[in-house]
C-alpha positions, 0 to 999 in steps of 0.5 A, a space after each residue: 954620710 959622706 959629703 964631697 967638698 967641691 971647693 978644694 979645686 975652685 979658682 977665682 977670676 978677677 975676684 968677681 967670679 968663682 967656678 969649679 975646675 971643669 967649666 960651666 957643667 961641673 960648676 952648675 952641677 956642683 952648685 945644684 948638688 950642694 943646695 939640693 942636699 942642703 934642702 934635703 937635710 934642712 941644714 945650711 950649706 958650708 958656703 959663704 955669702 961672698 962665695 954664693 955671690 961669685 958663683 951666681 956671677 959666674 953662672 949669669 956670665 955664661 947665659 950665652 952658652 950654646 951646648 944643650 947640656 950646659 944650658 940645661 944645667 945652667 937653668 936648673 941651677 939658677 932655678 935652685 939658686 932662686 928657690 932654696 931655703 938658705 941663700 938666695 943671691 940678689 941681683 942689682 941691674 940697671 933698668 934705665 939707659 946707661 946714658 942719662 941726658 936728663 938728671 931730673 928723671 929718676 934712675 931706675 934699678 931692678 932688684 931681683 933674684 937670678 931669674 929676674 923674679 921678685 924677692 919680696 919687698 925690700 928697703 933699698 938704699 943708694 949709699 953713695 953716688 961717686 963721680 969716677 974722675 973727681 971722686 966727688 960724692 953727690 948722693 949719700 944715703 938716699 932711699 929708693 922708692 918702688 915703682 907703683 906701675 911695675 907689676 913684677 915688683 922689682 923696679 926701684 927708682 931714685 933721684 940723681 938731680 944733684 949730679 951736676 958733672 958729666 961722666 961716669 958715676 959709681 953707685 953703691 947700693 944696699 938692700 934690706 930683706 928678710 932672714 930666718 934661722 937658715 939665713 946667713 949675713 955677711 958684712 965687710 968694710 974697711 976703715 981708711 985714713 981721710 988724709 992718706 987713704 991708708 987702711 987703719 984698725 980701730 979699738 971698737 968696731 961693732 955690728 948692732 941689731 936693734 929691734 924696731 919696736 922693743 929697741 932691744 940690742 944685740 951687739 956683735 964684734 967685727 974682727 979684722 983680717 990680714 988685709 985690715 978688712 973688717 968682717 962680720 959673718 952671722 949664721 942665724 942658726 947659731 946666734 938665734 939664742 942671742 936674739 931670745 926668739 924675738 922676731 921682727 924688723 931689725 936695724 943693722 947698725 955699724 958702730 965705729 969708735 976709737 980714741 984717735 977718731 974725732 967723730 965716731 959714728 953710728 951708721 944704719 946699714 940696712 933694715 932686715 926682717 928676722 923670723 926666728 923660732 920661739 925660745 923656751 923660757 928658762 926656769 929661774 931658780 927661786 933663790 935667783 928670782 927677783 920679785 918686786 911685788 909687795 910681799 904678804 904680811 907675816 902674821 905670827 900664830 902662837 900655839 894654844 896652851 894645853 889643857 891643865 890636869 885636875 888639881 888633885 893630880 898636882 896635889 898628889 904629885 906635891 905630896 909624893 915629892 914631899 915624902 922623901 924630904 920628910 924621911 930625910 928630916 927624920 934621918 937628919 934628926 937621928 944624926 943630930 942626936 948622935 952629934 949631941 951625944 958626941 958633943 955633950 953626953 957621956 956614957 953614964 948620962 946616956 945610960 940614964 936616959 936610955 934606961 927610961 926608954 929601955 923600960 918602956 921598950 922592955 915592958 911593951 916588948 914583953 907584952 907583945 911577945 906574950 900575946 904572940 905566944 898565947 895566939 900560937 897555943 
């Protein structure tokens, strides 16, 4: 399968817009093809979050197109950006008047997709409201409330009663949304020296996901680029295993620390609901398993003694073992006689004793031979 890479010929305008070479028609057709192919293959497109935002900015800036072909491609592309499985750009627009004479009235902001439709319940926060001329920050980390009377579920409001100076104010918003395995999250920030305003690098810059219920933490490292801008880009399809399949609402916190920073901080950027597929439990080896339960008592079982044979068997065995010993004793006595003969007797004394034995042997032997001869006749 061959995939055409459109972004080889793109160019940016004022770092706010991104378009393809060829104008609106080519850009809209390319963006529509990318997200349609991604939905078909069920695979996240190779489009960064800031690129998707800049493409949406460019398409929205061409809403006054006059040509039929351009208008048609613009509409189908915006519809695809508002309804796809991977990246849905969120549009912040001012619903109140540009000129506010009564600061007691709340400021209303519309949060929607590129078609002005609701993107679901969000946790919207006004991070800072800064006066353009004096650089005074009048509002910090103020949560916006939904307008109950709004049927479109896109209006949010916040009080700016602390703004005392007249003039223009720069507003910075963040919004928490929902994410699944096909979503991506990108966070960019820069750390500056308070006195000089120069960007600096710190030893520790982390982005932590903290589960609201279990307080489980998943910590990622934010890395700086060439311009000392810290970038964190999370593709939930790739980092799902780090979350161990635990879905729910997470606090996305920015943690900054350094030996030269007097007051390190832990800043809750946004709350996001993450939906992840369950991770199959890994089988733990028995040798690596830690068991804290009480082990069963070990009871030793001794083997029962075998049944003994009758006593007659043992007696017979002893007698049979004693017979060779008895024969040995007889043989020893013969050798003892030889020893005595060698030690004390001489030939004449020996013949005297042997004559007595020889007479008995002669008489008994002669009688035995005569008896045998008589039986043969």
